Each structure stands twice: as structure tokens, then as C-alpha cells.
C-alpha positions in Angstrom: 0.0 0.0 0.0 1.3 3.4 -0.9 2.0 6.1 1.6 -0.1 8.8 -0.1 0.9 11.7 2.1 4.6 10.9 1.6 4.1 10.5 -2.2 2.3 13.8 -2.6 4.7 15.7 -0.2 7.8 14.4 -2.1 6.3 15.4 -5.4 5.3 18.8 -4.2 8.8 19.5 -2.9 10.5 18.4 -6.1 12.4 21.1 -8.0 10.3 20.7 -11.1 7.0 21.1 -9.3 8.2 24.0 -7.2 9.0 25.8 -10.4 5.5 25.1 -11.7 3.9 26.3 -8.5 5.7 29.7 -8.8 4.1 30.1 -12.2 0.5 29.2 -11.4 -1.7 31.9 -12.9 -5.3 31.7 -11.7 -6.2 34.8 -13.8 -5.3 32.9 -16.9 -7.5 30.0 -15.8 -10.4 32.3 -15.1 -9.9 33.9 -18.6 -9.9 30.5 -20.2 -13.0 29.5 -18.2 -14.9 32.6 -19.4 -13.8 32.1 -23.0 -15.1 28.6 -22.9 -18.3 29.7 -21.1 -19.0 32.2 -23.9 -19.3 29.4 -26.4 -22.9 27.9 -26.2 -22.8 24.2 -25.5 -26.3 22.8 -24.7 -26.3 19.1 -24.2 -26.3 17.4 -27.7 -25.1 20.7 -29.3 -21.5 20.9 -28.0 -19.9 21.1 -31.4 -18.7 24.7 -31.4 -17.1 24.3 -28.0 -15.6 21.0 -29.0 -14.0 22.6 -32.1 -12.3 25.3 -29.9 -10.9 22.6 -27.6 -9.8 20.5 -30.5 -7.6 23.4 -31.6 -6.2 23.9 -28.1 -5.2 20.3 -27.9 -3.5 20.5 -31.3 -1.7 23.7 -30.3 -0.5 22.0 -27.1 1.1 19.2 -29.2 -0.9 16.3 -27.9 -0.7 13.1 -29.7 -3.7 11.3 -31.3 -5.9 14.4 -31.2 -9.4 13.6 -32.4 -13.0 14.5 -32.2 -15.8 11.8 -32.4 -19.4 12.1 -33.6 -20.6 12.9 -30.1 -18.3 16.0 -29.8 -15.9 14.3 -27.4 -12.4 15.7 -27.9 -9.3 13.5 -27.2 -5.6 14.0 -26.9 -2.8 11.9 -25.4 0.3 13.2 -23.5 2.8 10.3 -23.8 4.3 9.0 -20.6 7.8 7.6 -20.1 6.6 4.1 -19.6 4.5 2.9 -22.6 3.7 -0.4 -20.8 1.9 1.4 -17.9 -1.9 1.7 -18.0 -3.0 5.3 -18.9 -4.6 7.9 -16.8 -7.8 9.6 -18.0 -8.3 13.3 -17.1 -11.7 14.5 -18.2 -14.1 17.4 -17.9 -17.5 17.7 -19.5 -18.2 20.5 -21.9 -22.0 20.6 -22.0 -24.3 22.9 -20.0 -28.0 22.9 -19.0 -28.6 26.2 -20.7 -30.4 26.3 -24.1 -29.2 28.1 -27.2 -30.0 31.8 -26.9 -29.3 32.0 -23.2 -27.6 35.3 -22.2 -24.1 34.2 -21.3 -22.9 37.6 -19.9 -20.5 37.4 -17.1 -19.7 39.9 -14.3 -17.2 40.1 -11.5 -18.1 41.3 -8.0 -15.1 41.3 -5.7 -13.8 37.7 -5.4 -16.8 36.2 -7.3 -17.3 35.9 -11.1 -20.9 35.3 -12.2 -22.0 33.5 -15.4 -24.3 30.7 -16.3 -22.3 27.5 -16.7 -19.1 29.1 -15.5 -18.6 26.7 -12.6 -20.4 23.8 -14.2 -18.3 23.2 -16.0 -16.3 25.8 -17.9 -13.9 26.1 -15.0 -13.5 22.3 -15.0 -12.5 22.4 -18.7 -10.2 25.4 -18.2 -8.5 23.5 -15.4 -8.0 20.5 -17.7 -6.2 22.9 -20.1 -4.3 24.5 -17.3 -2.7 21.2 -16.3 -1.9 20.4 -19.9 -0.3 23.8 -20.4 1.8 23.6 -17.3 3.1 20.1 -18.1 4.0 21.1 -21.7 5.5 24.5 -20.7 7.8 22.9 -18.1 8.5 19.8 -20.2 7.4 17.4 -17.5 6.7 13.9 -18.7 4.5 11.7 -16.6 5.2 8.0 -16.1 2.0 6.9 -17.7 0.2 8.3 -20.7 -2.4 10.9 -19.8 -5.5 11.1 -22.0 -6.9 14.6 -21.9 -10.6 14.4 -22.8 -13.3 17.1 -23.0 -16.4 15.0 -23.1 -20.0 15.8 -24.0 -23.5 14.8 -22.7 -23.0 14.8 -19.0 -26.0 16.9 -18.2 -29.7 16.1 -18.1 -31.0 13.8 -20.8 -27.4 13.4 -22.2 -27.4 10.3 -19.9 -23.6 10.3 -19.7 -23.5 9.5 -23.4 -20.2 11.3 -23.9 -18.2 9.4 -21.2 -19.8 6.1 -22.3 -18.3 6.7 -25.7 -15.0 7.7 -24.2 -15.0 4.4 -22.2 -15.7 2.4 -25.3 -12.9 4.0 -27.1 -10.2 3.9 -24.5 -11.2 1.1 -22.1 -8.4 -1.2 -22.9 -5.7 1.5 -22.3 -6.9 3.0 -19.0 -5.8 2.2 -15.4 -7.7 5.0 -13.6 -9.5 8.3 -14.1 -9.8 11.8 -12.6 -13.0 13.7 -13.5 -12.9 17.4 -13.0 -15.9 19.6 -11.9 -15.5 23.3 -11.3 -17.2 23.8 -8.0 -16.5 20.8 -5.8 -13.2 21.8 -4.1 -12.6 19.6 -1.0 -15.0 16.9 -2.1 -13.8 13.5 -3.4 -16.6 11.7 -5.2 -15.6 8.0 -5.0 -19.0 6.5 -5.4 -21.6 7.0 -8.1 -25.3 6.7 -7.2 -27.8 4.9 -9.4 -30.1 7.2 -11.4 -33.1 6.4 -13.4 -35.0 9.0 -15.4 -38.5 8.4 -16.7 -40.8 10.2 -19.2 -44.4 9.5 -18.2 -46.9 10.5 -20.9 -50.7 10.6 -20.4 -53.2 10.5 -23.2 -57.0 11.2 -23.3 -59.6 11.9 -26.0 -59.8 15.6 -25.2 -62.7 17.9 -25.7 -64.2 21.3 -24.7 -63.8 22.5 -21.1 -67.5 23.4 -20.7 -69.3 20.9 -23.0 -67.2 17.9 -22.0 -66.5 18.7 -18.3 -66.0 15.5 -16.4 -64.5 13.5 -19.2 -60.8 12.5 -18.9 -58.2 15.2 -19.4 -54.5 14.2 -19.9 -53.4 17.2 -17.8 -55.8 16.3 -14.9 -54.7 12.7 -15.1 -51.0 13.6 -15.1 -51.2 16.0 -12.1 -53.2 13.4 -10.2 -50.4 10.8 -10.9 -47.9 13.5 -9.9 -49.6 13.9 -6.6 -49.5 10.1 -6.0 -45.8 10.1 -6.8 -45.0 12.9 -4.4 -46.9 10.9 -1.7 -44.3 8.1 -1.9 -42.0 8.1 1.1 -38.5 6.8 0.0 -36.2 5.4 2.7 -33.7 7.7 4.3 -31.1 4.9 4.3 -29.9 4.1 1.8 -30.5 7.7 0.7 -33.1 7.7 -2.1 -34.8 10.7 -3.8 -37.1 11.6 -6.6 -37.9 14.8 -8.4 -40.5 15.8 -11.0 -38.4 18.2 -13.0 -40.5 19.0 -16.1 -44.2 19.0 -16.9 -45.8 20.0 -20.2 -49.0 19.4 -22.1 -52.3 20.7 -23.3 -53.0 23.1 -26.1 -55.4 25.8 -24.8 -56.9 26.9 -21.5 -60.4 25.9 -22.5 -59.6 22.4 -23.8 -59.4 19.1 -22.2 -55.9 18.0 -22.9 -55.2 15.1 -25.2 -51.6 14.8 -24.1 -49.4 15.7 -21.2 -46.1 14.4 -19.9 -43.7 14.8 -17.0 -40.0 13.9 -16.5 -39.1 12.1 -13.3 -35.7 11.8 -11.8 -35.1 8.8 -9.4 -31.9 8.4 -7.4 -30.6 6.0 -4.8 -27.3 4.9 -3.2 -28.5 1.4 -3.7 -29.6 0.0 -7.2 -32.1 -2.4 -5.7 -33.8 0.4 -3.7 -33.9 2.4 -6.9 -35.7 -0.5 -8.6 -38.2 -0.7 -5.8 -38.9 3.0 -6.1 -39.4 2.8 -9.8 -41.8 -0.2 -9.3 -43.9 2.0 -6.9 -44.1 4.7 -9.6 -45.2 2.2 -12.2 -47.9 0.9 -9.9 -49.1 4.4 -9.3 -49.4 4.9 -13.0 -51.3 1.6 -13.4 -53.7 2.7 -10.6 -54.2 6.1 -12.2 -55.3 4.7 -15.5 -59.0 4.6 -16.3 -61.2 4.2 -19.4 -60.2 7.0 -21.8 -57.0 7.8 -19.8 -53.8 5.9 -20.4 -50.2 6.2 -19.4 -46.9 5.2 -21.0 -43.5 5.2 -19.3 -40.2 5.4 -21.2 -36.8 5.2 -19.6 -34.8 8.3 -20.8 -31.9 8.1 -18.5 -30.1 5.3 -16.7 -26.9 6.2 -14.9 -25.2 3.1 -13.4 -23.8 2.9 -9.8 -20.3 2.0 -8.8 -17.7 2.8 -6.2 -14.2 2.4 -4.9 -13.4 2.4 -1.2 -12.0 5.4 0.6 -8.8 3.4 1.2 -8.2 2.9 -2.5 -4.8 4.3 -3.5 -6.5 6.9 -5.9 -8.8 8.2 -3.2 -5.9 8.3 -0.7 -3.8 10.3 -3.2 -6.8 12.7 -3.8 -7.0 13.2 -0.1 -3.3 13.8 0.3 -3.4 16.4 -2.6 -6.0 18.3 -0.6 -3.9 18.0 2.5 -1.1 19.6 0.5 -3.2 22.8 0.2 -4.3 22.5 3.9 -7.9 21.7 2.8 -10.2 19.3 4.7 -11.6 16.3 2.8 -15.3 15.4 2.4 -16.0 12.0 0.9 -19.0 12.0 -1.4 -21.4 9.9 -3.4 -23.0 11.5 -6.4 -23.9 11.4 -10.1 -21.0 12.4 -12.3 -19.2 11.1 -15.4 -17.3 8.8 -13.1 -20.5 6.7 -12.6 -19.9 5.0 -16.0 -16.2 4.4 -15.3 -16.8 3.1 -11.8 -19.6 0.8 -13.0 -17.2 -0.7 -15.5 -14.5 -1.4 -12.8 -12.2 1.6 -13.5 -10.9 3.3 -10.4 -12.1 6.9 -10.7 -12.6 10.0 -8.6 -14.3 13.3 -9.2 -12.7 16.4 -7.7 -13.2 20.2 -7.8 -11.2 23.4 -8.3 -13.0 26.1 -6.3 -16.2 27.0 -4.5 -19.3 28.4 -6.0 -23.0 28.3 -5.9 -26.3 28.5 -7.9 -25.3 25.8 -10.4 -27.8 25.5 -13.2 -29.0 29.0 -12.6 -28.4 32.2 -14.5 -26.7 33.7 -11.4 -24.2 30.9 -11.0 -20.9 32.0 -9.7 -17.4 30.9 -8.8 -15.0 32.1 -6.2 -11.6 33.2 -7.6 -9.3 33.0 -4.6 -9.2 29.2 -4.1 -8.5 28.5 -7.8 -4.7 28.5 -7.5 -4.9 25.9 -4.8 -7.4 23.9 -6.7 -5.2 23.7 -9.8 -2.2 22.8 -7.6 -4.0 19.9 -6.0 -5.2 18.7 -9.4 -1.7 18.8 -10.7 -0.3 16.9 -7.7 -3.0 14.3 -8.0 -2.6 13.9 -11.8 1.2 13.3 -11.6 1.1 11.1 -8.6 -1.6 8.9 -10.0 0.2 8.7 -13.3 3.3 7.6 -11.4 1.5 4.9 -9.4 -0.8 3.2 -11.8 1.6 0.4 -12.7 1.4 -0.8 -9.0 -2.4 -0.9 -8.6 -3.8 -3.4 -11.0 -7.6 -3.6 -11.7 
């Protein structure tokens, strides 16, 4: 078993790394984050942002630079030991904001505001920062590092980008580090199971006055929604649900012929998630009546997986935070790492700074912690790339 604290401390004191630390430029990282944030990248429409990152990878001199059909961008930094399993360093490029969203930014003291800035433009900018530092200082890791800017992490993207990354690189990888902009101090070592359902209700329709009392798809759907919100999931293992979207009908004075909702189900335990989904499906069966029908489609299925807190990768991530005098919080969540963990690849998700209001127009990041966040990412990246050959899978 490695001594993670000693490994990170030795690396941090090395002449090469001390030279890098003196050149850390958080203002450059923030500028890059804003430049990335200014390029619209709704889930499934990340192409413009991917093109910009493809050019950055080429300018940095990465090997095997490529973009796939899903707008994932790949580049490999060769390591000194070609027999060593590679390290994946990734950050997702998509945002929850639709095309046409006002992407204006503003700075107020030590905060910079902008939709999608922390989730995840700063994560992508941090990926570029590590790449630029390694290239500028001619530091070669032991293992190959695959730098990947991946698509489809948010919403109905269903982790499609990282699934494609896994399918492309699976035989080469030994571990992965996933970067999120606003999770500094948190080490996500476990991915929770997530199931997303689209529940549609259909009815014959009619006039609100003449046909009052006949089935309405909107009435049926909201009644089912009420039944769903009456479900009490267990507190342990933590299990949640959320009706995130509702739409339907075509006029205020018409009985709706169609309405639908999107339901997000989550649990730390896949079996408990299946139980919750079964309760929802029974509620839909019970709500059906003559002239009123329901259909349920799975539109998202994020797998669960985990590594222990004593895994070498987690211990290195904790030691990297210790190197910047930051406490550690071990987390379970839903990130790109879910797919990797579910497939048996050791993976952690870490952050760069603090922030708030993710998925809102007034989202912001805090600027002061960014230098420390980049430093811990760099330490973790190089230490993991140097230890992969000892871990196995």
C-alpha cells in the first residue's frame, strides 16, 4: 500500500513542481473559463465548444488528437513508460442552458458570475491548465495521460459522452480523474444509481365546458404526480425523486389530449432504486381509467459503482487536498465517473474552487481558491500517473 501523504509531499517538494507552483496563474485559468463559457454548449449541441478545444489540444502538441461524432475531444500526452496503463483526465463540456441564453459574465469582488461558468467551464479550463503547465515545463508523466473534453453529462445526455470515451479507451486505461469546477474539497468516490422516466398521459380531449367530467390528460397527469409525491422513500440508503419537467395541453379551455412529465429517481442502492421505480409504475397503473392511459419510457439510466476510501487513488486525492491544507469530504453523487466506476475503472471526481447556484443564471465561482485547486489537481494527476503500474484492476 502506498503512503499517499509521503508520495504527494515528495512530489510537491521536487524542483520541477516547485518551479511550476511559482508560475500558477489563476487569472489565466479564469480567462480561459470565461472564454469557454461564452461558447454555447447545450447538451447534444457541444460542437462549437468541441472545435475550440480540439484546436487547443493541437496547439499543445498532444498526440492522437481527435473528435468523435458525439463531440468528445481526445488528446494523449505520452508517458515515459508505454507499458503502464494510462490515466484519463476529463471534464464535461455541456451545459444545461439552451441556445440563446444570455451568457454575460460579471465580477463582483472575489466572485465571477456567469451561467455554466462553474459547471463546467472552469473544469474544462482546469484541464487545459494542467496540460499547459506540463507542456510549458516539459514534465513527462510516467503513464500516458489522456486529456478528454467530453459531451453529454447533463440532463438527458445520460452520460453518453463518457460512455463513448470508455468504449474508445477502455483497454488502455488504469484510472480516471473527473474534474468539476465547483467541488473543491469533495472527493466523489461512489456513483449513485439514477433512473429518469418520461411519463406520458393521453386522453380523448374535448371542450372544457361541454365535456366537463371527461378525462383530461393534464388532470390525469397531475393526479399521478400527486400520487408520486406521496411516496416516502427510505432515508437509508438515501433515495430521492424529483418531477423536473411538466408540459401538455394546447389551450386553457380544452381538455388536454396529451401531457407528460419527466421524473428523476436516485438512490445509493440500485435495488432500492428499482423498488422506487416499481412504486411509480404501480401508481401509473392505478391512475389509468377508461379513456385515460399512461406510457412510461426510460430516458436516463446512470449506473452505480464505487471504490473504497482506502483505495490508492482516493488516498492520493485526499493527500493532494492535505497539501493545500484543505479538509476532505468523501461524497457519493452522479457524475461522469459513474460510468467508469460501474465498469470497474478506479475513478474520482474532484473540484477546483467553491461556487453556488449551479444550473441558474446567477451561477458564480470564487476566484481565490482556484490556484490551490489547480495545484491539488496537478499533484493528483502526476502522482496517479506515477503509481498506476502498481495498482492493478
